[in-house]
N, C-alpha and C positions, 0 to 999 in steps of 0.2 A: 331112220325116219324119214318119209318123202316131204317134198316141201308142202302139200296139202295137209299131212299130219302135223306137220310143225305149226303152220298156221291156225290150224283147230284147236292145238295146245295152248297156242298164245291167246287165242281169244277166249279160252276157259281161265287160264291166268289174270287176263285182264278182269274179266266178270268178276272173279272170285275178289280181286286186288280192290276193285273201285266199288263194292258192294254198298257202301257206306258212304258215299263221295258224295259233295254237293252236287245238286241236279244239275247245274251246267256243265259240268266235268265229270260226268260220271260214264258207267259203261255205256249208255245210249249215246252219248255224244261221241264215244270212240267209234263205234259201230257206225253211225252217221258220217264221220270222217272217212271210216273204212269204205263205206259203200260211193261215197262222193271221190276218192281216190280211184276206186275200180273205174269208174265213169269215165273221169279225165284220163285214166290210161290209156284208154282205147285210143285216144286221138295222138298220143304221144309214143316216144321210141323209147321206153323206159324197159327194167329189169321189174317186173310185176311182183315177184316175191320179195324183192327190198322195199317196194312202195308198201305191200300189205304188211308187211312187219313194222315199218316207219309208223304206218296210220293206225297200227293197232297199240304201237308202245309209244307214242308221241307224248301222251299224258299220264303214264303210268303213276308219276309223282310230280305233278304241277307244283312247282316252286310256292306259288301262292298260297298252297296250303302245307307246305314244310319251311315256315318262318323264311322264305326268300332262298333256301337253300337249291341251287339248279343243278346240282351234282345228283343229287339222290335218284331221279329219274334215269340217268345213263348207265348209273351203275346196276341198279336193279336190271335195268334191260340186258345188261351185258352179261350179268350173271345167270339170266334166264336163258337166254340163247347160247351161251356156251354150256351148260347143263345141258342143252339139246342138240349140241355138237354140230352148230351150225357154222357154214365154212367162216373162218376168221376175217375174209375181205366183206363178207355179207354183213357180220356183226359191226364192222368198223363203219361201214356205210350208215348203217340205221343208227349208230351213237351220233353220227355227224348229225342225220336230219334232226334228231330228238334234240341234240345241243344248239340247233339253228333255226328251228322250225317257228319259235315265239315271235310276234311283232315288237317285243321289248328288244329283241337281237338287231331289229332293224336302226334303232336308237344309238348303237354303238358305231365308234368311228374305226375305221380299218379295214383289212380284208376278212371276208367272210367266206365261209364252206359254200359251194354251190354245185348242183348236180341235177339233171332232168329229172331224177327220183325225189329230190328235197323240193322241186318247182311244185310236182305233182301232189305230193302230202301236204305240202304248205298252202297251195290253192284249196285243197279238201278241207283243211282246218279253217282258213278264213270263210269259206261258205258258210260255215255252220257259225260262224259269228255275226252274219248279217242276215237279212231278210225277216220273215217272221220268226223262225226259230232263235236267229239274233237277237231280236228283242225281247224273247220271252227270256234267253239266257241271261243278258245283261241286266233285266232287273230282278233276277232270281239271286244272282251273284251280289247286287246291291243290297237286296232285302237281308242275305246272308251276312254283309257286312255291317248291316245297320245303317246304311248310307241314305242320304235326303232322296226323295225323289228328283227334285228339282229346286236350285236356291237361284232367282235372277240376278243376285247381287255377287254371287260366284261363277266368274268368267271360265270358259274352257283354256287350258294351258295348251296350245299349239307347239310349242317349242320346247317340249320336256327332255330332259335328260333320260338314261334308262333308270337309274335309282329314282327319280320323281314319279316316273310313270308306275314303278314297282311298289313305290308307297303312298301313293296318291289315296286320298278318301274324300275326293271329291262327290258331288252330286251325281246321281247314275245318269242324268240326261248329258252331263258334262262328256260322259265316255263316248257318245257316238260322234261328236266331233274330235275328240281325242285319239279314237282309233278306228271306231266302225264306218264311217262314212270316208275314211281313208284307204279303206281296203279294197274296193273296187277299183281302183288305179293300180293297185299293187299285185295285180293278179300276174302270174307268169304263164300261163296257157291259153289257149284258144278257148277252150271248155270253159276254163274257171272264168275267163272275163266275160262270157255268152251269159251264163248262169249269174254272176255276180251284177249283172246290168240290171237286170229285172229286180234282185232282191234290194240292190241298193234303192231303185225308184221306190220301193214298197217301204224302206225306212224312212225315205223324205217325205213320203205323204202321211206314214205314223207322225213324225213328227209335226207336220204342219196341223192334224189334228188334235194333237195333245198341246200345241199351243192355243189353240183355239178353245178348248175344252178348259185350259188353265185360266184363261180370260174371259169365260164365260160368253163365248162368242157364238157357241153351236153346241 
């Protein structure tokens, strides 16, 4: 199979696998990340085949929906890529991207895997977590978990461990401070930083409006 054929097969696999996924982590999320990654790749020296596969498979089995088990996604991706005779070095690179892309990975101590391809896919994924779509996804997931919109008595935890982050049940608004508003400064690439700046400003404007409406000022 050609690289193009493998990418198309991967798209079909992900689309079918995620057909019943929560709205913020479904096929359309993956497609947006894939498109973001292709855009960012234009300004970076990367293996676009690795970037494409990493973007398409990065959320094939998000641990949030598998009792916190972060080994299922890499296992599924490995089996799929092996079945399609993808080069072993490419497979290992894609698996490393899947295992290291998440925000909660940055909360761990110690050395982490890095590569230009991971930087691109990570930025692409983070872009989909901020801006207008990021706001929509945030509240969609909060509703999925039956969380409060906001509770002024529950303050954001700005020093969470990885386990605290994964098990948090705080109001949805807290997630802006615990993750979303931090992402702009964590972008790796020039394109990612440029796009993130505008999306970050939108979230700040949104929160300003939210609090004004909450307090009956607007």
